[in-house]
C-alpha positions in Angstrom: 43.0 -17.1 -46.4 45.6 -19.7 -46.5 45.3 -22.7 -49.0 45.2 -25.2 -45.7 41.9 -23.4 -44.7 40.5 -23.4 -48.3 41.2 -27.3 -48.4 39.5 -27.8 -44.9 36.4 -25.8 -46.3 36.6 -27.6 -49.5 36.9 -31.2 -47.8 34.3 -30.3 -44.9 32.0 -29.2 -47.8 32.2 -32.4 -49.4 32.2 -34.3 -46.1 28.3 -35.2 -46.1 28.6 -36.6 -49.9 31.4 -38.5 -49.0 29.2 -40.0 -46.2 26.6 -40.8 -48.5 29.3 -42.6 -50.8 30.6 -44.7 -47.8 27.0 -45.8 -46.9 26.1 -47.1 -50.7 29.6 -48.1 -51.2 29.6 -46.0 -54.5 33.4 -46.7 -55.3 33.3 -50.5 -54.1 34.0 -52.3 -51.1 37.9 -52.0 -51.1 39.9 -49.0 -49.8 37.6 -46.3 -51.4 34.8 -46.9 -48.6 37.1 -46.1 -45.7 38.5 -43.4 -47.3 35.1 -41.6 -47.8 34.3 -42.7 -44.0 37.6 -40.7 -43.3 36.5 -37.7 -45.3 33.1 -37.7 -43.8 34.4 -37.9 -40.3 37.0 -35.4 -40.7 34.6 -32.8 -42.3 33.1 -31.3 -39.1 36.4 -31.0 -37.5 38.1 -29.5 -40.2 35.2 -27.0 -40.4 35.6 -26.3 -36.6 39.6 -25.7 -37.1 38.6 -23.1 -39.8 35.8 -21.3 -37.4 38.2 -21.4 -34.6 41.2 -20.0 -36.9 38.7 -17.2 -38.1 38.0 -16.2 -34.8 41.5 -16.1 -33.8 43.0 -14.7 -36.8 44.1 -11.5 -38.3 42.8 -8.2 -36.9 38.9 -7.6 -37.2 38.0 -4.7 -39.7 35.1 -2.7 -39.5 32.6 -3.6 -42.5 29.8 -1.0 -43.1 26.9 -2.5 -44.5 25.0 -0.3 -47.2 22.6 -3.1 -48.3 22.7 -6.8 -47.7 20.9 -9.8 -49.4 20.8 -13.3 -48.4 22.9 -15.8 -50.5 21.5 -19.1 -48.5 20.2 -20.3 -51.8 23.9 -20.7 -52.9 24.3 -23.6 -50.4 21.2 -25.3 -51.6 22.2 -25.2 -55.4 25.4 -26.5 -54.1 23.8 -29.5 -52.2 21.7 -30.1 -55.4 24.8 -31.0 -56.9 24.9 -33.9 -54.5 21.7 -35.2 -56.2 22.6 -35.8 -59.7 25.1 -38.4 -59.3 22.0 -40.5 -57.6 19.3 -39.5 -60.1 21.0 -41.0 -63.1 21.9 -44.6 -62.6 23.1 -47.2 -59.7 26.8 -47.2 -59.5 27.8 -50.7 -59.8 30.5 -51.2 -62.7 34.0 -49.8 -62.5 32.9 -47.8 -65.4 29.9 -46.0 -63.7 32.3 -45.8 -60.6 35.1 -44.0 -62.7 32.2 -41.6 -64.1 31.0 -40.7 -60.8 34.8 -39.9 -59.6 34.9 -37.8 -62.7 31.8 -36.1 -61.9 32.9 -35.4 -58.3 36.3 -34.2 -59.7 34.7 -31.9 -62.1 32.4 -30.3 -59.4 35.4 -30.0 -57.1 37.3 -28.2 -59.8 34.4 -25.7 -60.4 34.2 -25.1 -56.8 37.9 -24.4 -56.2 38.4 -22.3 -59.5 35.3 -20.6 -58.8 36.7 -19.7 -55.2 33.2 -21.0 -53.6 35.0 -22.3 -50.6 32.4 -20.3 -48.6 29.4 -22.3 -49.7 29.5 -25.1 -47.5 26.3 -27.0 -46.0 28.0 -27.6 -42.8 28.4 -24.1 -42.3 24.6 -23.9 -42.8 24.2 -26.8 -40.1 26.5 -25.0 -37.6 24.0 -22.2 -37.8 26.1 -19.7 -40.2 24.5 -17.9 -43.2 25.8 -16.1 -46.2 25.0 -12.4 -47.2 25.9 -10.4 -50.3 26.9 -7.1 -48.8 27.4 -3.7 -50.6 29.7 -1.5 -48.9 29.6 2.5 -48.9 32.6 2.0 -51.8 30.2 0.0 -53.8 32.2 -3.1 -53.4 30.3 -6.2 -52.8 31.7 -8.8 -50.3 30.2 -12.1 -49.2 29.9 -12.1 -45.5 29.5 -15.2 -43.2 27.5 -14.6 -40.3 25.3 -16.1 -37.7 22.4 -13.4 -37.8 19.2 -14.3 -39.7 19.0 -10.9 -40.9 21.3 -8.3 -41.7 20.0 -4.7 -41.7 21.4 -1.9 -43.8 23.4 1.1 -42.6 25.3 -1.0 -39.7 28.6 -1.4 -39.0 29.9 -5.1 -38.2 33.2 -6.4 -37.1 34.5 -8.8 -39.6 38.0 -10.6 -40.5 38.7 -11.1 -44.2 38.9 -14.7 -45.3 40.0 -14.0 -48.9 39.1 -11.9 -52.0 35.8 -10.2 -51.0 34.9 -12.7 -48.2 34.6 -11.8 -44.8 33.7 -13.7 -41.5 31.6 -11.7 -39.0 32.9 -11.9 -35.4 30.3 -11.8 -32.7 30.1 -12.8 -29.2 
């Protein structure tokens, strides 16, 4: 996966949070609010670009599923990080705004360093689910799919998005 696609997934995963920041004017009424609005609006379009790119990208591979487990809870845990900034205090002073910006930056660094670009609440909204798949060679990979259930011992067509992350291609 290219750095552009990873950046697009990253920004799209944060777009709901930036929408909330814009509504609450968390960083003040100056230029930060329109910037938050821009990220919030751009997020779904960036995600659509990644989805289209995944469908048109590299040649598909046959991915044999020995076993699969849903990882939808990962997206819920990620969304929980949205709640922490609002549970603590009202963000009014420049000092509190800086603390919130630092917290969001820390979450962003953990997200990027951990290669968690596939954990994205907008993917769930678009109908995609995450599965941890074990292949016959005992490799463990993450599969992004529209399936609600992924049975064992099937072969799916998928495109690699990065190290150990695949996008299932279905008509």
